[in-house]
C-alpha positions in Angstrom: 156.3 -12.6 50.1 153.1 -14.4 51.0 153.6 -17.5 53.1 152.3 -20.9 51.6 150.2 -21.4 54.6 147.9 -18.5 53.7 147.9 -18.7 50.0 144.9 -20.9 49.7 142.8 -18.1 51.4 143.8 -15.6 48.8 143.0 -17.5 45.6 141.3 -14.4 44.0 144.6 -12.4 43.8 147.9 -12.8 42.1 150.0 -13.9 45.1 153.1 -12.6 43.5 151.8 -9.0 43.5 150.4 -9.0 47.0 152.3 -7.3 49.7 151.9 -8.3 53.5 151.7 -4.6 54.4 149.8 -3.1 51.7 147.2 -5.8 51.4 146.9 -6.4 55.1 143.2 -5.7 55.3 142.4 -8.3 52.6 144.7 -10.8 54.1 143.4 -10.4 57.6 139.7 -10.4 56.6 140.0 -13.5 54.4 141.9 -15.5 57.0 139.5 -14.6 59.7 136.6 -15.5 57.4 137.7 -18.6 55.9 141.2 -19.5 57.2 142.3 -22.7 59.1 143.6 -22.9 62.5 147.2 -22.8 61.2 146.5 -19.9 59.1 144.9 -17.9 62.0 147.8 -18.8 64.1 150.1 -17.4 61.6 147.9 -14.2 61.3 148.1 -13.5 65.0 151.9 -14.1 65.1 152.5 -11.8 62.1 150.0 -8.9 62.7 149.7 -7.2 66.1 146.3 -7.8 67.7 145.4 -4.2 67.7 145.8 -4.1 63.9 143.5 -7.1 63.6 140.9 -5.5 65.8 141.0 -2.2 63.9 140.3 -4.1 60.7 137.5 -6.0 62.1 136.0 -2.8 63.5 136.4 -0.9 60.2 135.4 -3.6 57.8 134.0 -6.6 59.5 130.3 -5.3 59.7 130.4 -3.9 56.1 129.9 -7.3 54.7 133.7 -8.2 54.7 133.2 -10.9 57.4 130.2 -13.2 57.3 127.8 -13.0 60.4 129.3 -16.1 62.2 132.9 -15.0 61.7 132.2 -11.6 62.8 130.4 -12.7 65.9 133.1 -15.2 66.7 136.1 -12.8 66.3 134.4 -9.9 68.1 133.7 -12.4 71.0 137.3 -13.9 71.0 139.0 -10.4 70.7 136.6 -8.7 73.2 135.4 -6.0 70.6 132.5 -4.1 71.7 129.9 -4.6 68.8 128.9 -0.9 69.2 132.2 0.1 67.9 131.7 -1.8 64.7 131.2 0.4 61.6 128.1 -1.1 60.1 127.7 0.5 56.7 126.5 -2.1 54.3 125.6 -1.5 50.6 
């Protein structure tokens, strides 16, 4: 079940059909992009940091994170920008 603290950041989906594991990429990206401090605190308690970093590396530079969020989280999580997969359509 999706916690209430993050539901506002997943407005585009039917919350009842979302799964914390199956939909983790979308959940992580949305919270990193538009989430509150409480939502990001929850995110880092629920998902291991290595999973969050992997999602940023694989999807962050593909337009899934806005530029400010991408720069912020790569700095905070010490992600080498050379590792980002940068395919944008």
